[in-house]
N, C-alpha and C positions, 0 to 999 in steps of 0.2 A: 280608728277614726270615729266610730260610734261613741266611744267613751269621751272623746274630745268634744263632740257636738253636744253631749249631755251636760258636760261641765259648762260649756258656753251658755247653754239654755238656762241652767240653774243660776249661773252668775247674772244673767240678764234679768231674770225674774226677781232675784234678790235686790238688784239695783233699782228696778222699777218699783218694787214694794217699798223700798226705802224712800224713794222720792215721793210716792203717793202718800206715804204716812207722814212725811214732813209737811206736805201741802195741806193735808186735812187735819193736822193736829189742832189747829186753832178752832175750826168750826166744830170739830167733834168735842172739844173741851167745853164749848158753850152749850151745846145740846146736852152733854152729859150732866152739867150742873143743873139745868132745868129739869131734866128727867129725874134727877136725884131728889130734887125738892118735891116733885109730884109724887114719885113712887114712895116717898117716905111715909105717906099716910095710908098706903095700901098694905094689905096683908102680904106675907112672904110668898104665898102661893100665887097670888095675882101678879106679883112682881116678876116671878119666874116665867109665867105664861106670857106676859107682855114682852119680856126679853126674848122669848122664843119667837113670838110673832114678828117683832121688829127685826129679829135676825134673819127671818125668812124674806123680808122686804129688802134687806141690804144686799149689796153685791158681794161676790166671793172675796174680794180684797178686804172689805170691811169685816167679813166674817173672820178672816185670818188675823186682822188686827185685834178684833174683839177677843178672839181666843188667846192672843198673846197677852192681853191685859185683863184676863178673867180674874185673876187674883186681885188686881188693883180695883176691879169693880166691887168685889166683896168688901175690900177695905173702904171703898167709897160709900157702899151701903151702910156700913157701920157708922161712918162719919156723918152721913146725911141723917141717919136716925138720931144721932146725938144732937145734930143741929135742930131737928124738929122738936126734940124733947127740951132742948135748952137753946133759946135764941142767942145766947151769948157765944155759942160754938160756931156761928156762921162765919166768923172770921177765919176759922180754921179751914174752911172749904177752899179758900184761896191758897192756903199752904199746900192742900192736897193737889190743887191744880199745878202748882209748881213742881211737886214731886212727880206728877204725871209727865210734865214736860221734860223733867230730868231723866225719867225712865225712857221717854221717846228718844232723847239725845243719846242715851247709852245704847239703845237699840240700834240707832243709826251708826254709832261708832262700832258696834259689834258687826254690823253689816259690812262696814268698810274693812274691818279687820278680816272678816270672812272672805271678802273679795280679794284682799291682799294675799291671804293665805292660799286662795285658789290660784291666783296669778303665780305665786311662788311655786306651788305644786305643779302648775302647768309648765313653768320654766324647768323645774326639776325633772318633770316627765320628759320634756324634749331632750334635756341633757342625757337622761338615762336611755332614751330611744337611740340617740346618736351614739352613745357609748355601747349600747347593745349591738347596733349595726357595725361599729368598729370591732367589737368582740367577735361578731359573727364572721366578719371579713378575716380577722386574725385567726379564728378557728379554722376557716376554710384554707387559709395559707398554711397554718400549722399542720392540717391534715394532709395537704399536698406534700409539704416538706417531710412529714412522717412517712408517707408512702415512698418518697424518694430515698429517705434514710433507710427504710426497710429493704428497698431494692438494693441499695448500696451495701447494706449489712449482709443480705443474702449473697451478693456477688463476692464481698470480702470473705464471707464464711467459706464459700466454695474455693476461692483462691487460697485461703488459709489452709484448707484441707489438702489442696494440691501441693502447697508448699510444705505442709507437714509430711505428706507422702514422699515428696522429693527429698526432704530433710532426712526422713527415715532411711530411704534408699541410699542417700549419700553417706549417712552414718554407718550403715552396714558395709558399704563399699570401702569407707575409710578404715573400719575395723579389719576388714579382709586385707586391705593393703598394708595396714599396720602389722597384722599377723605375718603376711608375706615378707614384709620388711624385716621383722624380727627373725623370721626363719632364715632369710637371706643373710642377715647380720651374723647369726649363729654359724651358718654354713661358711660365710666368709672368714669368721674367726677360726673355725676348724681348718679351713683350707690354708689360712695364714699360718696356723700352728703346724699343719702338715708340711707346708712349704718350708717353714723354718726348720722343722725336724729333718725334712729331706735335704735341705741345704747343708745342715750340720752333718747329716749322714753322708752326703756327697763329699763334703770336705774331709770327713773321717775316712771315707773310702778312698778319696784321692791320696790322703796321707798314707793310708794302709797300702794303697797301690804303689805309692812311691817307696814305702818301706819294703813291701814285698819285692818290688823290682830290685832294690838294693840287696835285700836278703837273697833273692834269686841269683843275683850276680855273685854275692858272697858264697852262696851254696855251689854255684858253678865252679868258682875258684877252689872252694873247699873240696868239691867232688873230684876236681883234678888232683888236688893234693892227696885226698883219701885214696884215689885210684893208684897214685904213685906209691902211697904208704901200703896199700893192699898188695901191690906187686912186690914191694920190698918185704912185707910180712910173709907173703907166699915163699919168697926166696929164703927168708930167715927160717920159716917153719920147715921148709925142706931140709935146710942145713941142721936145724935142731933135731928133727927126727933122725937124721943120719947120725948126729952126735949121740942121741939117746940109744940108738941101736948099738953104737960102738961102746957106750958106757955100760949098757946092759950086758953086752958080750963080755966085757971085762969084769962084771959083777959089782961095780961101784954104786949103782942106783937100786939095789935090792931093797924093797919096802917103800919106795916113793910112788906117788900117784900123780898123774898128770891131769890138768884142767886148763883148757885154752893154752896159753903160753907159759904156764907155771907148773912147777913140780912141788908136791907137798909130801913132807915126811911126818907121819903120825907115830909118836913113840909108843912103845909097849910098856916102858918103865914109868915110874912116877917120881917127881921131885918138885921143889919149889920153883917160883917164877924165875928167880935170878939164875939158878943152875940150869933151868930149861933154856934160857936165852944163851948161856955160855956153851951149852951143847950144840945149839944151832950154829953159833959162831965158829966152833971147831969144825963144823961141816962146810964152812965157807958161805953160810947164809944167815938168816935171822928169823925170829918168830914171825908168824904169818900176819900179813896186813890185808884186811878184807875191804875190797873197793866196790863191790856190787852185791845185790841180793842173790844173784845166781851163784856167785862164788861162795856167799854165806851158806846157801842151801846145800851146795856140793860138799863143803867141809863138814857141816852138821850131819849130813847123811852118812858120813864115814865113821861117826862116833857111836852110833847105836844108842844105848842108854847111858853112856859114859859122858864125861866132860873133859875139856883140855884147855891149857893156857894158850892165849893168843897174844900178839905183840901190842897190847893196849894197856896203859896205866896212867894214874895221876900222881905218881910219886913226886914229881918236881913241884907241882902246884895242886893242892887239893881242889877237886871239882873240875879241873881243866884236863880232860882226858886227851892223850895224844899217842900216836903210833911210835914204834921203835925207830922209825926214820926221822922223827921230829915233827911230822905233819900233824895238824890238829884234826880231831874227829869231827866230821861233818854229818855223816849219816850213821845212826846206830840202830841196832835191833835188840834193844834191852828188854828184859822181862819187866812186867808191870811193877811200878813203884821202885824200879832200880835205875841207876845205882843209888844206894842209900848210905854207904860208908858205915855200916854197923860193925864195930870191932876193928877199925882201921883197915877197911877193905880198899886197897889201892891198886889192885891188879885185875885185869879182865879175863873172863873165861867164856867159852862157848859150850852150850848144852846140846846134847844129841836130839834126834827127832822125837824120842819118847818124852822129852822135856820141852816140847814145842819149839825147838830150834831157836833159842833166844840166848842173849848174853846176860852175864851176871858179874857183879864185882865181888872179889873174895880176898882175904888177907894173902899177901904175897908169900908168906911162909908155908902156906898149905901145899901139900904134896899131891900132885896128880899128873896126868899125861900132858904132853905139849905137842904143838904142830909147828914145823919149820916150813918155810917157803923159799923156793929157788926160782927166780925168773930167768927163763932161757934166753929171751931176746934182750 
């Protein structure tokens, strides 16, 4: 407010000075012309003193005006000096008066321009003050809004942290549930596989049970048949033993050895395979047919280190071994890499225990012992 009052005071003084200068321009011009004509004859020092004395008598406004036109006074001094020296230059003083009036007009215009500028500045100042007040209000509002936003930001940050913690917990729980789900899925698959396997095993067991039941029934039937056969064999065995005792009493079975239900004759002479079989036929039997390992081991144990012909050959078809009763060979006890048919070996022989109790193929023309078999039953 003090600055505004200073501006108004300066503007008032300038305006008043402008009006005073306009009203006194004419009288001052006339006095100035007379003083110039008088002072032109005085020395320069006296002219300066008189100017100082006259300035002391004048008012403060005239002092300001004289100061403003000090340069014009010096020019007027020069022009008055020229007029004193040359009377013809007096006409030029009137031209100087016109210049003075022109300068006064320009000064007035400057004052007007200055007042206009001050007015514009004052308007600009008011606008800036209003804008400053608006900015201050906006600043206050923005500060309050900033505080609110800061509070909201703090609340949102706290809520975000809580949500982040909840999210982390839920993620861990989700992972645990996923792991549990995977484990349960694996366990379910294993149980499903086990169930499938057990189902198949159950079906197999059911089938096996059914088969075993059938087999049991068959075995029961067979057991009955075997029991009957056993009883029959017992009866036959009893009769065979009685017959053997009778034959031995007569001397007809001298040199025969018995095993199970068969009698075996092992020759002491040697001949080829065909003649060996012919001798057995004369005795009412044929060369031995081996049907089991026990029978094989019994016969081999009777030979010692010797060997003998058995009722086995591939004379009819090479490589197809068959017994003398025409049945095909199913189980053999051959020596390693035998039979090999080296040198037309078409007849079979059995070796004793010192030769590992095995079979061998040999040419049928070879002469050696032979074994006949008689089935009692």
